[in-house]
C-alpha positions in Angstrom: -6.7 -22.3 -12.4 -5.2 -19.7 -10.1 -1.5 -19.4 -10.4 -0.8 -18.5 -6.8 -1.8 -20.6 -3.7 -0.6 -20.3 -0.1 2.1 -22.0 1.9 1.2 -24.3 5.0 -1.6 5.8 25.3 0.7 7.3 22.9 4.3 8.5 23.1 4.5 12.1 21.9 6.6 12.3 18.7 8.5 15.3 17.5 6.5 15.8 14.3 8.4 18.9 13.2 11.6 17.0 12.5 12.4 14.7 9.6 12.3 11.0 10.3 15.9 9.8 11.1 16.1 6.1 10.4 19.4 5.4 12.1 18.2 6.9 15.4 14.7 5.3 15.5 14.3 1.9 17.2 12.2 -0.5 15.2 11.7 -3.5 17.4 8.2 -2.5 18.5 7.1 -1.8 15.0 8.4 -4.9 13.2 5.9 -7.2 14.9 3.0 -5.3 13.4 3.9 -5.6 9.7 6.1 -7.3 7.1 9.1 -5.6 5.6 8.5 -7.3 2.3 6.5 -5.8 -0.6 4.2 -7.8 -2.9 4.9 -7.8 -6.6 2.5 -6.0 -8.9 2.7 -9.0 -11.3 1.2 -11.2 -8.5 -1.7 -8.8 -7.8 -2.5 -8.6 -11.5 -2.4 -12.4 -11.7 -4.7 -12.7 -8.7 -7.2 -10.4 -10.3 -7.1 -12.2 -13.6 -7.0 -15.8 -12.4 -8.1 -15.8 -8.8 -6.3 -17.3 -5.8 -6.5 -20.6 -3.8 -7.0 -20.1 -0.1 -5.4 -22.4 2.5 -8.6 -24.4 2.9 -8.5 -25.2 -0.9 -11.3 -22.8 -1.9 -10.7 -20.9 -5.1 -11.7 -17.3 -4.9 -12.3 -15.3 -8.1 -11.9 -11.6 -7.8 -15.0 -9.6 -8.7 -14.0 -6.7 -10.8 -16.4 -4.5 -8.9 -14.9 -5.2 -5.5 -13.5 -2.3 -3.5 -10.2 -2.9 -1.8 -12.2 -3.4 1.5 -14.2 -6.2 -0.1 -11.1 -7.9 -1.5 -9.5 -7.8 2.0 -12.6 -9.3 3.6 -12.9 -12.1 0.9 -9.3 -13.0 0.5 -6.8 -11.4 2.8 -8.5 -11.8 6.2 -9.9 -15.2 5.3 -6.4 -16.5 4.4 -4.3 -14.7 7.0 -6.3 -14.3 10.2 -6.1 -18.0 11.3 -2.3 -17.8 10.7 -1.9 -14.4 12.3 0.2 -13.4 9.3 0.4 -10.8 6.6 -0.6 -11.6 3.1 3.0 -11.4 1.8 4.0 -13.9 4.5 1.8 -16.6 3.1 2.4 -16.0 -0.6 5.2 -18.0 -2.4 8.6 -16.4 -2.1 8.7 -15.4 -5.8 5.7 -13.2 -5.2 7.4 -10.9 -2.7 10.5 -8.7 -2.6 13.8 -10.6 -1.8 15.1 -7.7 0.4 13.5 -5.8 3.2 11.9 -2.5 2.2 12.8 -3.0 -1.5 9.5 -1.6 -2.5 7.3 1.4 -3.1 5.0 2.6 -0.3 1.5 3.1 -1.6 -1.0 5.5 0.0 -4.6 4.8 -1.1 -8.2 4.6 0.1 -9.9 1.3 0.8 -13.1 2.6 -0.8 -11.4 2.5 -4.2 -12.1 -0.2 -6.7 -9.4 -2.9 -6.2 -8.8 -3.8 -9.8 -8.5 -0.1 -10.7 -6.0 0.4 -7.9 -3.8 -2.3 -9.3 -4.2 -1.2 -12.9 -3.2 2.4 -12.1 -0.2 1.2 -10.2 0.8 -1.1 -13.2 0.6 1.9 -15.5 2.8 3.9 -13.1 5.5 1.3 -12.5 6.8 -1.7 -14.6 4.7 -4.6 -13.2 7.3 -7.3 -13.9 9.9 -5.9 -11.5 8.1 -3.6 -9.0 7.1 -4.5 -5.5 4.7 -2.4 -3.5 4.0 -2.0 0.2 0.2 -2.0 0.5 -1.2 -2.0 4.0 -3.7 -4.7 3.4 -1.0 -7.0 2.0 1.8 -6.2 4.5 0.1 -5.7 7.9 -0.4 -8.8 9.9 -4.0 -10.0 10.3 -5.8 -9.3 12.4 -4.0 -6.0 13.1 -2.9 -5.9 16.7 -3.9 -2.4 17.9 -3.3 -3.1 21.6 0.5 -2.8 21.5 2.9 0.1 21.6 0.9 3.1 20.3 4.2 4.6 19.1 3.4 2.8 15.8 0.7 5.4 15.1 2.7 8.4 16.3 6.0 7.5 14.8 6.3 3.9 13.5 4.3 4.5 10.3 6.5 7.4 9.3 9.6 5.3 10.0 8.1 2.6 7.6 7.4 5.2 4.9 11.0 6.5 5.1 12.3 3.0 5.0 10.7 2.0 1.7 13.7 2.4 -0.6 11.9 2.8 -3.9 9.9 5.9 -2.9 6.2 6.6 -2.4 3.1 6.5 -4.6 -0.2 8.2 -3.9 -3.1 6.7 -5.7 -6.1 9.0 -6.5 -9.1 8.4 -8.7 -9.9 12.0 -9.3 -7.6 15.0 -9.6 -10.5 17.4 -8.8 -11.7 15.5 -5.7 -9.0 13.2 -4.4 -10.5 10.8 -1.9 -7.3 10.3 0.2 -7.4 13.9 1.2 -10.7 13.3 3.0 -9.3 10.3 5.0 -7.4 11.1 8.1 -5.2 8.0 7.9 -4.2 9.0 4.3 -3.5 12.5 5.4 -1.3 11.2 8.2 0.6 9.0 5.7 1.1 12.1 3.4 2.5 14.0 6.4 4.9 11.0 6.9 5.9 11.4 3.3 6.7 15.1 3.9 8.8 14.2 7.0 10.7 11.5 5.1 11.5 13.9 2.3 14.0 15.6 4.6 16.0 12.4 5.0 16.3 11.3 1.4 15.6 12.1 -2.3 13.3 9.2 -3.0 10.7 9.7 -5.8 7.1 10.6 -5.1 4.6 9.6 -7.8 0.9 10.1 -8.3 -1.0 7.1 -9.7 -3.9 8.6 -11.7 -5.9 6.6 -14.3 -5.5 7.5 -18.0 -9.0 9.1 -18.2 -8.3 11.4 -15.3 -4.8 12.2 -16.6 -6.3 13.2 -19.9 -9.0 15.3 -18.2 -6.4 17.0 -16.0 -4.2 18.0 -19.0 -7.3 19.1 -20.9 -8.4 21.3 -17.9 -5.0 22.6 -17.3 -4.7 23.6 -20.9 -8.1 25.1 -21.5 -9.3 26.1 -18.0 -6.3 27.0 -15.9 -8.4 28.8 -13.3 -10.2 25.5 -12.4 -7.0 23.6 -12.1 -5.0 26.2 -10.2 
């Protein structure tokens, strides 16, 4: 049986300057997303055992699902009627105790969901790591009609706020999909802006086969890797 069930136009930003948290108002951003991260252990358990939706239906995660398919089958089904984020309806032990005590993860929804979680678990200790993943932490359905400063500035404030750093998940070192997605590129720009305000770690989550291939190529065919 599943272990986890559920509880009942734009302001112009100065994009050349680092994000300064103390000077940036957050009230218009907080209503859009949760400040809590979801535990990697919980995501692994959901993939392994499934999850019980508020209507009592048990959903088993198909190992072939993309993240987009997982969101449609689980996250939106569970959260849209409640107008809540996934982390808001999970039991308290599944989310971070403190605000922003998590790693911000940049990824592409076209990736395999199980592979995404597995690569994150190989990058961070699953038992005590919480991650800020958009599909888990943005309230459903996303309200895109509010203050558009979220898109020009708010996302970068969020990235800078996540205290445990940033992780970029790619499935191929040679052809990284996030670099072809404008939203991912905008997130990476936010990472660069946040770097001027702190020394938080930046990690790349790359599967073991791709890591091995990268090292092999770097060792034997430097011209291809450079």
